[in-house]
N, C-alpha and C positions, 0 to 999 in steps of 0.2 A: 190288792186292791179290789175296791167294793164301788160297786155304780148304783143309784140312787137318782130316778129324775135326772135333772140337771147337773149334778155334782158328783164327784166320786169323794173316797175317802183311801188316804195310803194309810196303811197300819205299820210303823215300825217294828223292828225286832231286835233293836241295839240298841244303847245309848250312843251319844257322839264320844263318849269318856272310855266307851270299849271298842271303837273304832279302830282300826290300822293303818295306817298311811297308804291312802287311795293312791291311784296314778294320775287319775283324773278327777276332779270335783267340778260339778258343774252346780253352779249358783242358779238358784231361779228368780225369774220376777218377781219384786216384791208388790204389795198391793197397800194403797191409802196415802196418806203422807209419809214422806218417804224419811223428813225427822225421826217421827213416831216409829217409822219399820223398823228404821236402821236402831234407833234405841232399843226395842222391843229384840232384836236378835245379839246383840251385843255378846253373847256366849260364844252364836256361831261365828262371828267374827274374829273371835279366839282360837278359834277352833282351826279356823280357815289360814292365820297365820301360822299354827304349829304344822298343816298340813302342807303350806308351800314350806317353808324353813327345813321341813323334811325329805322335799322332794317333789312332792305332788305338782301336775300341773290344774290350773283355776281357771272355769271359762265361767261368764256370767251372762245371762239371757237379758237384754233390754233391762231395764232399771233395776235389775239384781245389781245393777254397777256401783249403784249406792250402799250397797250392802260392802261390797268388795272395796269398793274406797274407803271405808270407816275405817277397814285394816291397817292403812298405810301403806297397803303393797301396790298403790296405783299412784302413789305420789312421783312426781317426775316421770310418769308414762303415759303415753296414750292411752285412750281409752274411748271407747261409743257407747250410745245408750240411745232412748228413745229421743226424737226429734223434739218433743213436745216438753222434756223434761233438761233440755240443756240449763238454759237458764239458773233453773235450782239446783241441778248437778256442780255449776258454776259459783255458786253464792256457798254450797256448802261443803264443796271441796277443791279450792283456788290451786292446791298444788299439783291437782291432775289436768296432764292436757288433753282434754277434751277436744275432740274430732268430729266438727260440726258435720253431720250428714255422712258418717261414716258407717259403714255395714260390719265390719267387723276388725277389728284390731287385735296383734300379737306381740308381745313382746317379754322376754324374758320367761315363759313359762306361764303366762297370761295371757286369757282371751277375753273380749268382750266382742258385745254386738250390740247394733240398733237396734231400732223398735222393733217390737210384737212379732213379727213373721221372719224377721231379720235373724231369729236363731236356727231358721232351716240351713241360711248361709253359712253360718259359725259350726253349723253340724256338717254341712259339708267340707267345709276348713278340716275340719278336725279326722275324716275319715277320708280325704285327703294327704292329711299329714300321717294320720297311723296306717293307713295301705298304701295307694296309689293314685294317680291322675285318673288312670282309666277306670276303677271302682268308684272314684267320687262322680263322676259326668255319668257312669248308669247310675247311681242312685239320684242326681238330680233328674235324671231323663225318667226315672221311674214316678218322681213324686212331682214332676212339671216343675221344677224347681232352676231359676237362672244360676246358672253357678259362678257366672263372671260379674253379679250384679253386685254394684261397688258404694252406690250412695242410696240414699231414703232419703235425699232432698226431693225427690217430685212429688213424695207425699207429706212432706210439712206444709203445713198452714203459716204463712207468716205471723210473727208476735213480736211484736217494737219494744224494746228496752224501755221502762217507762219509770226507773227509778232515779227519776229527776222531779223538779219542781215548775217546770214551764208547762203549765193547763193549755195553752193554745199549741204546743207542739203537742201534747196528748190527747186532745181533741180530734186534729189530723192524726195521728197516730191510730187513735180507735176506728175512725173514718176510714182508714186503709185497709185494716184487719175486715173490718166489716165486708167490705165489697171482696176481698180479697176471699174469705170464706166462702162467695157464693160463687165466685169465678171456676 
């Protein structure tokens, strides 16, 4: 890894095709337009499917859930992602049971986390799973993380569903959103 100013570069020493089966694969958050990001990472999606079929556990951080969902591995399963992307996620992946406001989900060797710093809660969850509760508590105290945080709804900004044609309702929704953003 190399740091330069506010950026860092990770240099890899293997291609995906040269890797073996991992115990745990962590999918990082994506950036930009989620549809484009998923398309740009289609080869990684195939690799994630292979890893899972071979026994690896898969964890996604924040909007990394979009890439994980694109594999089909989340179909019919619970999932968390950033609260600000819930509606986009629902539109793109209607077969996934998105958990509004959830911090961490775990189902059948697949883990997902909510927005931004919720990845800390996922990491604590994994520390507890792979070690024990006492170690997870110690880590949470060291990093000053609320180990039992279960919802990101306190941080969410109200965004109304506007996929309708009622202009009066849309105007009222926009007014409510404006007021709530400054509250």
